[in-house]
C-alpha positions as CSV (number, residue, x, y, z in Angstrom):
1,M,37.1,50.5,96.2
2,K,39.4,53.0,94.4
3,K,42.5,51.2,95.7
4,L,41.0,47.9,94.6
5,T,40.4,49.3,91.1
6,Y,44.0,50.4,90.8
7,K,45.3,47.0,91.9
8,I,43.0,45.2,89.4
9,A,44.2,47.4,86.6
10,G,47.8,47.0,87.6
11,I,47.4,43.2,87.6
12,A,45.9,43.3,84.1
13,L,48.8,45.4,82.8
14,L,51.4,43.0,84.4
15,A,49.5,40.0,83.1
16,S,50.0,41.3,79.6
17,V,53.7,41.6,80.2
18,A,53.8,38.1,81.6
19,F,51.9,36.7,78.7
20,T,54.4,38.0,76.2
21,S,57.5,37.5,78.3
22,C,57.3,34.3,80.4
23,T,56.9,31.7,77.6
24,K,59.8,29.3,77.2
25,N,59.2,28.8,73.5
26,F,61.5,30.9,71.3
27,K,59.1,31.0,68.4
28,E,56.3,32.4,70.7
29,I,58.7,35.0,72.0
30,N,59.3,36.2,68.5
31,T,55.6,36.0,67.5
32,N,53.5,38.1,69.9
33,P,50.0,36.7,69.9
34,N,48.6,40.1,71.0
35,T,50.0,41.9,67.9
36,N,47.4,42.4,65.2
37,P,49.2,42.7,61.8
38,N,46.3,44.9,60.7
39,A,46.5,47.3,63.7
40,Y,47.1,51.0,63.3
41,P,50.3,52.5,64.7
42,Q,48.5,54.4,67.4
43,Q,47.2,51.1,68.7
44,L,50.6,49.6,69.2
45,L,52.8,52.3,70.8
46,A,51.2,52.8,74.2
47,P,50.9,49.1,75.2
48,A,54.5,48.4,74.1
49,L,55.8,51.4,76.1
50,A,53.8,50.5,79.2
51,N,54.8,46.8,79.1
52,T,58.5,47.7,78.6
53,V,58.6,50.3,81.4
54,S,56.8,47.8,83.7
55,L,59.4,45.1,83.0
56,N,62.2,47.6,83.7
57,M,60.7,48.9,86.9
58,L,60.2,45.5,88.5
59,R,63.8,44.4,87.7
60,N,65.1,47.8,88.8
61,R,63.5,47.2,92.2
62,N,64.6,43.6,92.9
63,F,67.8,43.4,90.9
64,N,69.5,46.7,90.1
65,N,68.6,48.3,93.5
66,E,70.0,45.2,95.3
67,L,73.3,45.1,93.4
68,M,73.8,48.9,93.6
69,Q,73.1,49.3,97.3
70,V,69.8,51.2,97.1
71,T,68.1,48.4,99.1
72,V,68.9,45.2,101.0
73,N,66.5,42.3,100.9
74,M,67.4,41.2,104.4
75,S,67.5,37.5,103.6
76,D,70.1,34.7,104.2
77,A,68.6,32.6,101.4
78,E,70.7,31.6,98.4
79,G,70.6,33.7,95.3
80,Q,70.6,37.2,96.8
81,P,71.7,40.0,94.4
82,F,72.8,42.2,97.3
83,R,75.5,39.5,97.9
84,Y,76.4,39.4,94.1
85,D,74.5,36.1,93.7
86,Y,71.5,35.3,91.7
87,R,69.9,32.2,90.1
88,A,69.9,31.5,86.4
89,T,66.1,31.9,86.3
90,W,66.6,35.7,86.9
91,A,67.6,35.9,83.2
92,D,64.3,34.7,81.7
93,N,61.8,37.5,82.5
94,L,63.7,40.4,80.9
95,Y,65.1,38.4,78.0
96,N,61.6,37.1,77.0
97,G,59.8,40.4,77.8
98,W,62.2,42.7,75.9
99,Y,62.1,40.5,72.8
100,G,58.3,40.3,73.1
101,Q,58.0,44.1,73.1
102,L,60.5,44.4,70.2
103,T,58.0,42.4,68.1
104,D,55.4,45.2,68.8
105,F,57.9,48.0,68.1
106,K,59.0,46.4,64.9
107,S,55.4,45.9,63.8
108,L,54.8,49.6,64.6
109,Y,57.6,50.5,62.1
110,T,56.3,48.1,59.5
111,I,52.7,49.4,59.7
112,A,53.8,53.0,59.8
113,S,55.8,52.6,56.6
114,Q,52.9,51.2,54.6
115,P,51.1,53.6,52.1
116,L,47.7,53.6,53.9
117,T,49.2,54.2,57.4
118,Y,52.4,56.0,56.4
119,N,53.7,58.2,59.3
120,K,57.3,59.2,59.7
121,S,56.8,60.1,63.4
122,Y,55.8,56.5,64.4
123,M,58.6,55.1,62.3
124,G,61.2,57.4,64.1
125,I,59.7,56.6,67.5
126,S,59.8,52.9,66.7
127,L,63.5,53.1,65.8
128,I,64.2,55.0,69.1
129,C,62.4,52.4,71.1
130,Q,64.0,49.5,69.3
131,S,67.4,51.1,70.0
132,W,66.5,51.6,73.7
133,I,65.5,48.0,74.2
134,Y,68.3,46.4,72.2
135,S,70.8,48.5,74.2
136,L,69.3,47.1,77.4
137,L,69.5,43.6,76.1
138,T,73.1,43.8,75.0
139,D,74.2,45.7,78.2
140,T,72.5,43.0,80.3
141,Y,73.5,39.8,78.5
142,G,76.3,40.8,76.0
143,D,76.1,39.2,72.6
144,V,72.4,38.6,71.7
145,P,70.2,38.0,68.6
146,Y,69.9,41.3,66.8
147,F,69.9,41.2,63.0
148,Q,67.9,38.0,62.9
149,S,65.8,38.5,66.0
150,N,61.9,38.6,65.9
151,Q,61.7,36.9,62.5
152,A,59.8,33.8,63.5
153,R,56.4,35.1,62.3
154,D,57.6,36.3,58.9
155,S,60.5,34.0,58.0
156,M,60.1,31.1,60.5
157,N,63.6,31.8,61.8
158,T,63.4,30.4,65.3
159,Q,67.1,30.0,65.8
160,P,68.7,33.5,65.3
161,V,72.4,34.1,65.3
162,F,73.8,35.9,68.4
163,D,75.4,39.1,67.1
164,K,78.5,40.7,68.6
165,Q,77.9,43.6,70.9
166,K,80.1,45.9,68.8
167,D,78.0,45.2,65.7
168,I,74.8,45.7,67.6
169,Y,75.9,49.1,68.9
170,L,77.1,50.3,65.6
171,D,73.7,49.4,64.0
172,I,71.9,51.0,66.9
173,F,73.7,54.2,66.0
174,N,72.5,53.9,62.5
175,K,68.9,53.5,63.8
176,L,69.2,56.6,65.9
177,D,70.6,58.6,63.0
178,S,67.6,57.5,60.9
179,A,65.2,58.3,63.6
180,N,66.6,61.8,63.9
181,V,66.1,62.4,60.2
182,L,62.6,60.9,60.2
183,L,61.5,63.1,63.1
184,S,63.0,66.2,61.6
185,A,60.2,66.1,59.1
186,A,57.7,64.6,61.5
187,T,54.0,64.7,61.2
188,G,51.7,64.7,64.2
189,I,50.7,61.6,66.1
190,T,47.7,60.9,68.3
191,A,48.3,62.3,71.8
192,D,46.5,59.5,73.5
193,S,48.7,56.9,71.7
194,D,51.8,58.3,73.5
195,P,51.9,58.1,77.3
196,V,55.4,59.5,77.4
197,Y,55.2,62.8,75.4
198,N,51.5,63.0,74.6
199,G,52.1,63.2,70.9
200,D,55.0,65.8,71.0
201,V,57.3,64.4,68.4
202,T,59.9,67.1,68.9
203,K,60.5,65.7,72.4
204,W,60.8,62.2,71.0
205,R,63.5,63.5,68.7
206,K,65.3,65.1,71.7
207,F,65.1,61.9,73.7
208,G,66.5,59.9,70.7
209,N,69.5,62.1,70.4
210,S,70.1,62.1,74.2
211,L,69.9,58.4,74.2
212,Y,72.4,58.4,71.4
213,L,74.8,60.3,73.7
214,R,74.3,57.8,76.5
215,L,75.2,54.9,74.2
216,L,78.2,56.8,72.6
217,L,79.6,57.4,76.1
218,K,79.2,53.7,76.9
219,L,81.6,52.8,74.1
220,S,83.9,55.8,74.5
221,G,86.4,53.6,76.5
222,K,86.8,51.0,73.8
223,S,90.0,51.8,71.8
224,E,88.7,50.4,68.6
225,V,85.7,52.7,68.4
226,A,86.7,55.5,70.9
227,D,87.7,58.1,68.3
228,Q,84.5,57.5,66.3
229,C,82.3,57.8,69.4
230,I,84.1,60.9,70.8
231,A,83.8,62.6,67.4
232,K,80.1,61.8,67.2
233,I,79.6,63.2,70.8
234,K,81.2,66.5,69.7
235,D,79.2,66.5,66.5
236,I,75.8,66.1,68.3
237,V,76.6,68.5,71.1
238,E,78.5,71.2,69.2
239,T,79.2,70.9,65.4
240,S,75.7,69.8,64.3
241,A,73.8,70.9,67.4
242,S,71.0,72.3,65.4
243,T,70.6,69.0,63.5
244,Y,70.7,67.0,66.7
245,P,68.4,68.6,69.3
246,I,68.8,67.1,72.8
247,M,66.9,67.5,76.0
248,A,66.8,71.1,77.3
249,S,64.9,70.8,80.6
250,N,63.1,68.4,82.9
251,A,60.1,68.9,80.7
252,D,61.9,66.9,78.0
253,A,62.5,63.9,80.3
254,A,61.4,60.6,78.9
255,I,59.0,59.4,81.6
256,L,55.9,57.3,81.4
257,R,53.8,59.1,84.0
258,W,51.5,56.7,85.7
259,T,48.1,58.2,86.1
260,G,46.5,55.5,88.2
261,V,43.9,54.9,85.5
262,G,44.2,51.7,83.5
263,P,46.2,50.8,81.7
264,Y,48.6,53.4,83.2
265,V,48.7,51.9,86.6
266,S,52.2,51.5,88.1
267,P,53.4,47.9,88.2
268,Y,54.4,48.5,91.8
269,M,50.6,48.4,92.6
270,T,50.7,44.7,91.9
271,I,53.1,44.1,94.8
272,R,51.6,43.4,98.2
273,E,52.1,46.3,100.6
274,Q,54.0,44.3,103.1
275,D,56.3,43.0,100.4
276,F,57.0,46.5,99.1
277,R,58.1,47.4,102.6
278,T,60.3,44.3,103.1
279,P,63.6,45.5,101.6
280,A,65.6,47.8,103.9
281,I,67.2,50.9,102.6
282,A,71.0,50.4,102.1
283,S,73.4,52.4,104.2
284,F,75.2,53.7,101.1
285,F,72.0,55.1,99.5
286,I,70.6,56.8,102.6
287,D,73.8,58.0,104.4
288,H,74.7,60.4,101.6
289,L,71.2,61.9,101.5
290,V,71.3,62.5,105.2
291,A,74.8,64.0,105.1
292,W,73.8,66.3,102.4
293,N,70.5,67.4,104.0
294,D,69.0,66.3,100.7
295,P,65.4,67.5,100.3
296,R,64.2,64.3,98.6
297,I,64.0,62.8,102.1
298,D,62.3,64.5,105.0
299,I,65.1,66.9,106.1
300,P,63.6,70.0,107.8
301,T,66.4,72.4,106.8
302,Y,64.6,73.4,103.7
303,G,61.2,73.9,105.1
304,T,58.0,71.8,104.6
305,G,55.6,70.8,101.9
306,G,56.3,68.0,99.5
307,F,59.5,66.7,101.0
308,N,60.4,63.1,101.6
309,R,59.5,62.8,97.9
310,W,60.9,59.3,97.8
311,G,58.7,58.1,100.6
312,I,61.4,56.7,102.9
313,A,60.3,55.7,106.4
314,P,62.6,56.8,109.2
315,A,63.7,54.4,112.0
316,A,63.2,55.8,115.5
317,G,63.0,59.3,114.1
318,A,66.2,59.0,112.0
319,Y,67.1,57.8,108.5
320,L,69.3,54.8,109.0
321,G,70.3,52.0,106.6
322,V,71.6,48.5,106.5
323,P,75.1,47.7,105.2
324,S,74.8,45.9,101.9
325,G,76.6,42.6,101.5
326,Y,76.5,41.7,105.2
327,A,77.6,38.2,106.1
328,P,74.9,35.5,106.4
329,G,73.9,35.0,110.0
330,S,74.9,38.5,111.2
331,N,71.2,39.6,111.2
332,P,71.5,43.4,111.3
333,P,68.3,45.1,112.4
334,K,66.1,46.5,109.7
335,K,65.8,50.3,109.8
336,S,64.5,52.6,107.1
337,Y,62.5,51.3,104.2
338,F,60.3,52.6,101.3
339,Y,56.7,53.3,102.4
340,S,53.9,51.3,100.8
341,N,50.8,53.0,99.4
342,T,49.3,53.3,102.9
343,S,51.4,56.5,103.1
344,A,50.4,59.8,101.5
345,I,53.8,59.7,99.7
346,S,54.9,56.4,98.3
347,L,56.8,55.2,95.2
348,M,54.0,52.6,94.8
349,T,51.7,55.3,93.4
350,D,54.2,58.0,92.3
351,P,53.7,59.0,88.6
352,L,57.5,59.7,88.1
353,T,58.6,56.1,88.7
354,G,58.1,55.2,85.0
355,M,61.6,56.6,84.3
356,I,63.2,56.0,80.9
357,M,65.8,58.8,80.7
358,N,65.8,62.1,82.5
359,Y,67.5,65.5,81.9
360,A,69.8,65.3,84.8
361,E,71.4,62.1,83.3
362,L,72.1,64.0,80.1
363,K,73.8,66.8,82.1
364,F,76.1,64.4,83.8
365,I,76.9,62.8,80.4
366,L,78.0,66.3,79.2
367,A,79.9,66.9,82.4
368,E,82.0,63.7,81.8
369,A,82.5,64.6,78.2
370,A,83.6,68.1,79.2
371,V,86.0,67.0,81.9
372,K,87.6,64.6,79.5
373,G,88.1,67.4,77.0
374,W,85.8,66.0,74.3
375,I,83.5,69.0,74.2
376,S,83.8,72.7,75.1
377,G,81.8,74.2,77.9
378,S,82.2,74.1,81.7
379,A,82.2,70.7,83.4
380,E,81.3,72.5,86.6
381,T,78.2,74.1,85.0
382,F,77.1,70.8,83.6
383,Y,77.7,69.2,87.0
384,N,75.8,71.8,88.8
385,D,72.9,71.7,86.3
386,G,72.8,67.9,86.7
387,A,72.6,68.1,90.5
388,L,69.9,70.8,90.4
389,N,67.7,69.0,87.9
390,S,68.1,65.7,89.7
391,I,66.4,67.4,92.6
392,T,63.9,69.7,90.8
393,L,62.5,66.8,88.8
394,W,61.0,65.6,92.0
395,L,60.7,69.0,93.7
396,P,60.0,71.6,91.0
397,T,59.7,74.5,93.4
398,W,62.8,73.8,95.5
399,P,64.0,77.2,96.4
400,V,67.7,76.7,97.3
401,K,70.6,77.8,95.1
402,I,72.4,74.7,93.9
403,T,75.9,76.0,94.6
404,D,74.9,76.7,98.2
405,F,73.5,73.2,98.5
406,L,76.6,71.5,97.0
407,S,78.9,73.6,99.1
408,A,77.1,72.8,102.3
409,A,77.1,69.1,101.4
410,D,80.9,69.3,100.6
411,V,80.3,68.0,97.1
412,E,80.9,71.2,95.2
413,W,82.9,71.1,92.0
414,D,86.7,71.5,92.4
415,N,88.9,71.9,89.4
416,N,91.9,70.9,91.5
417,L,90.7,67.3,91.8
418,T,92.3,64.5,89.7
419,L,90.3,63.1,86.8
420,D,89.4,60.1,88.8
421,Q,88.2,62.2,91.7
422,K,86.1,64.3,89.3
423,M,84.6,61.2,87.9
424,E,83.7,60.0,91.4
425,R,82.0,63.3,92.1
426,I,80.1,63.2,88.8
427,H,79.0,59.6,89.2
428,L,78.0,59.9,92.8
429,Q,75.5,62.6,91.8
430,K,74.6,60.7,88.7
431,Y,73.9,57.6,90.8
432,Y,71.0,59.5,92.4
433,A,69.8,60.9,89.1
434,L,69.6,57.4,87.8
435,F,67.4,56.2,90.6
436,L,64.6,54.1,89.1
437,E,66.1,54.2,85.6
438,D,65.9,50.5,84.7
439,M,69.5,49.1,85.3
440,Q,71.5,52.2,84.3
441,Q,73.2,52.5,87.8
442,W,74.5,48.9,87.3
443,F,75.6,49.6,83.7
444,E,77.4,52.8,84.7
445,Y,79.2,51.2,87.6
446,R,80.4,48.4,85.3
447,R,81.6,51.0,82.8
448,T,83.4,53.3,85.2
449,G,83.8,51.7,88.7
450,H,82.0,54.8,90.1
451,P,80.7,55.6,92.5
452,T,82.9,53.7,95.0
453,L,80.7,51.2,96.7
454,P,81.7,49.6,100.1
455,K,82.3,45.9,100.0
456,G,80.5,43.8,102.6
457,P,82.0,40.5,104.0
458,G,79.2,38.4,102.7
459,L,79.8,39.1,99.0
460,K,80.1,36.2,96.5
461,N,81.6,36.2,93.0
462,D,85.0,37.0,94.6
463,G,83.6,40.4,95.7
464,V,83.4,41.6,92.1
465,M,80.3,43.3,90.8
466,P,78.5,40.9,88.4
467,A,79.2,41.8,84.8
468,R,76.1,40.3,83.2
469,M,73.0,38.1,83.5
470,T,73.4,34.7,82.1
471,Y,71.3,33.6,79.1
472,P,68.0,31.9,79.8
473,V,68.6,28.1,80.3
474,Y,66.1,27.1,77.7
475,V,68.1,28.9,75.0
476,Q,70.6,26.1,75.3
477,S,68.1,23.6,74.0
478,T,66.0,25.8,71.7
479,N,68.9,27.5,69.9
480,P,71.9,25.2,70.8
481,T,74.2,25.9,67.8
482,N,74.1,29.6,68.1
483,Y,74.2,29.6,71.9
484,K,77.4,27.6,71.8
485,K,78.9,30.0,69.2
486,A,78.0,32.9,71.4
487,V,79.6,31.4,74.5
488,A,82.7,30.4,72.5
489,A,83.1,34.0,71.2
490,Q,82.1,35.9,74.4
491,G,83.3,33.7,77.2
492,P,81.6,31.3,79.7
493,D,77.9,31.9,80.3
494,I,78.5,33.0,83.9
495,I,77.9,36.3,85.7
496,S,81.6,37.2,85.9
497,T,82.2,37.1,82.1
498,Q,82.6,40.7,80.9
499,V,80.7,42.0,77.9
500,W,82.6,43.6,75.1
501,W,82.5,47.2,76.2
502,Q,83.8,46.2,79.7
503,K,86.8,44.4,78.4
504,P,90.2,46.3,78.2
């Protein structure tokens, strides 16, 4: 009965996501019927966060993980992301869903800025969440509606202009600066309105500034804005560190922790158990964990109790994967997979799967900035801290010294490596830190080319990692003029067209 209750609650949560995200009418996308213009800020935040994280988790599972060799769907059907192939309809759910939730986050800001409901904390949190979602949108699709988006309800603008990614990013930076100022003089918020930080606005401020560093790093390779971004990274981390607090421990990680009580029931609980077990673990993902004796899988070297934290089933007593991108018809046998909730340990029920941004990611951002000479401090220390906190987020009492672990795994820091080799070392560890974080593994691979992924013989798209999702097909008919302008400016609406920050 308890499991049935969880499933019903999970279905209700995902139904709310589907209701706001699956419509094919652009006006409806920008006019969320569930949003009450007279609502209080504390009524809007939690549902918008839960719906957004749910969207991210489902596409992380069946899209990011397949592209980035976490899992292999084991199918010879057309449109398999693990073969760098996916149908145009893949674009719709995230595009619709993210814009739907932006309506709620913008309403949150509007209501919180009114005299009777004035609250700087909700205003700052809204700006952070808008920045987060807009960054996901533009990193996924490229140029998207930004300055004119979500205006259908107020101004009847159902055909917004697609803004250039550069302009979107620069305005996101303005939003994050404004959020930092608002939260520096923050007043309290209702704890039960905030499923991420339970009303602790100081942690929201740290997350906003850590997100700022993620996005600055994303643009640091673009010559036209590189100097500006690198200078701001140094400003946040060093020059104005007291003005820009960032995450300081795993306790500051931005995670919506699923409690199992509605509405905070993991969207994974809406997946049938047999379907959750269907994808095989990819060789790339599992082989490193085995070689390192990583405690997040059931390796006996480090004792017992709470291990195999990621709920991976062994195959014939061993952890074995399937090569990603295998040729159709070769039919490799399925081996390890993620347990469903019939197991005592399963990602289906794990509270940490609602990952938005964690502390280990921040440490690897700082490691990259240090190794490139943009900030002072030891790249080695940042790297070690990132590896440690990547593990202790899942296993807080892990007793092993991180330098001993890295040395035994032959992935310890080495100052004699080339810059490219150091980047590979940082991003291989970061790949595991980004596990379950929406599509950040994909974004980082597109930005850096790291970690090095093996290329299977069955890959399409000329064996090149897809650079974007295509726009939803219906946009061509509902917003044809601006769609054509976007395609003319950015390039063909195909998966191989690079977004602005990827282009040389």
